[in-house]
Steps between C-alpha positions, in 0.01 A plus 500: 500500500670169440472366145250216454667174411394334170368197683267727697319600180428131435360464852283809453365371167419160649336663806289728280384206291411308815293794625305521173433127507382520864258785416365308202441195718309708754274649230435157355397369840223765521328389177308183422719195474519319163484121496846345484589342165574131528868414465579293193718200563834547325590214268803307618814565297849366525723799566839561347814501711454868585128447586393777262431339162264202454654219298315402188583253225548637148324299233735315264389462135749214459355313797147553367601366157666184628210430737260532206699251291570276799871465428824693541703554182866471601794561267788257556821388333444257215750263658750562779578209729412574861304815415242420232478186288257225402572153635453173313127514571469853364453651848658838568753497783758734650570786739330767287214263420437445871477875557228512234317222683532680833356816340210300354432347842502847659267661245278212386534251785641229272869454421427320174286786359786620278559528126877482449610708201856418383682815385837575344725787604397728214124465553462484878456872577270552203282207605462652846422852380247380244307307766581158358623408849405638844847458647846410375674241718791437267857553629489869405762736646387817674691778321468877482399511133237228538351653812510864392469473125284203402173563682533202734533459876714252692295374793800371696807277484436127503854393412836676541737400222807616310656434162782249474678262265481126433814338357653157456709379791762385249584866429615531864379858532532668837326825409289662230789741442673209322228507232678786320470428127244220551176433315206526739148376430227738617125537454362806324220716642639483854726714719780244459658648184518850649653359820763318291595821323532681833714222649741465208565872480733438791599139425616492139300393196253224417283380213127473562318207339136607531192276489128582525426243771665345803462152349688601186776666702538188715506270195769713335710488815462123521621450142795730581396786274620725786739475792257605772131560558379805691165564668361544850665245729166329566451462124853360466423241768186408306695478172771284657241254631387440140845436349604147409775500765419767761797416723742602223391865528538761773359841582789743546515689832458845342165679524497799263158651568212532744178344371195550721231279346134526586138516386410782262162670447365796303535848648134590452354286781657580835248286689610195301864587570417489874338157463802355318748667737324380815458147370879486469540661844255249648710207377812654654327585830357149523849353482628750759229387742541130422157471337509230231252334268465223759458723807294789357167352608610446860684833517189682383302350787751505783796734436570747779678737260294804407678532166435135413133535594464812284688339210293182501166677542423395858460871574256630237503814287844498342413321176241767422778757470615311188149428375545135604353278769681444828629156395708630207845451657390183679394350165830594336714342774282194562462412132850589372733546799704777656798660324749245637285205393469641149875567479607158628255310280614667177851639548647383831714207603217243465447611136695428182658849510636460856529876558574625851282775644787752519361850443154348476496400865290698745651805668510320838637166373848367580676617288261786422362573156319795342133401522307725734125566494336808657286440808145371454299740714 
């Protein structure tokens, strides 16, 4: 007798089960028939990408708190030209300030529903963790120790930077390597001092002249208490714009660190992290699709792009996944502008800082930069 193949056992089991089911059906047909139960209509749900798990928004305690008070509490720099400063009328302006306004527009529908809380380096993380502010939008570098060890979460990168040096043109320096033996002004409570130590381990010696604030470090440099000033290159451009004779100073070509700056939130509210992260992504995606503060209204009504329609709320249901209404991203872009508009207004060539996009260009720009948002779908 030939051995029975394993697959034959499976066929036999299935056939036996079918026979039992057929007999049961025949017996059932002989008895009285029960009335059929009405079928309940299944509630519509938006399915996940694998069509197995319904998507559902997680409630955010931070969002609930700011909605109750009617304002977003946003931690910013106490004064950094181009990023966060008060103008002659006392109005807050700058790149980081505009992100706070975009977040307020997304969550509360009004870009001016913000309390700006000026914070120094030493107090910024504590103010966030204690709940004094809902988000930190304050030129803060994303580092391992901050992310893993301080109980905070970086929601994304809004500005790619690096540490450099500002020096007088009269010194005729070609490279930071020529600063061996120099006095260098640096702000305390930042990553800048540690980066200096790392750099000069391979480039000789230096003397650090440390100050508690960026303003004090800049003032000391201007009165020649040190030979060079070090900070993120964006901060150096801001400092140079405030000197009595900006054209007499230059930023050296060396970049001695990577500084990924972005909004920071507490680690205990992942739903709020998603809201902050996707507000930033929305600003970047809007620029990629050419949606501006001036065109957002028309694009919402007439765009043929599915991603634009989802982003601006023309196709409903996506805002609910963040606990927001469908106009959240539309409000942010229409009231504040897309990423490129915010950059140009505060930091770009039309501004006092005259910074080029460089690494902060979009991934598909010419030349390309580093900004890239995940798809909105």
